[in-house]
C-alpha positions, 0 to 999 in steps of 0.5 A, a space after each residue: 447677578 452671577 460674580 466672576 474671577 473679577 469683579 470691575 466697578 467703575 462710579 456711575 454718580 455724577 460728580 459735584 458740578 454734574 461731571 463724571 470721567 467715570 462714564 467714557 471709562 465705564 462705556 471703555 470696559 463695556 466695550 473691551 469686554 465685550 458686555 455691559 454693566 451687571 453683565 459677567 463675560 461668557 468665559 467668567 473672567 470679568 464682572 462689570 459693575 457700576 455703584 453710585 459712589 466710590 468716595 474718590 472724586 479728585 482722584 476721577 475717572 477711578 476704577 475698582 479691580 477685585 477692591 483695589 482703586 485705579 486712580 486718575 485711570 486712562 482708557 489705556 492703562 485700563 487695557 494694560 490692567 486688563 491684561 495682567 489679568 486675562 
C-alpha cells in the first residue's frame, strides 16, 4: 500500500459487548475522502487504514492521524481536522 502524506487510521474491531463506534467513523472517512480502507487519495494526501485495536476503547471513537490520537471524535470534528491538513 502506498503511504500518503497523512496516515488516517481508525479501529475496526468490535469493543467489549460488540459495539464499535469506529465503524461509523470509518464509513464517514471513506465517504469524505472518496476512498476505501487500504487506499490512498489520488492526490497522495491521505491513506485510510483500519486497525484491529488502538487500545483506547474508553474514549471511542478514536482516530489516529499521523500517529496522534484524536479521541471521542465526531464526524464534524473529523472534518475540521482533515481541513487543517488539506
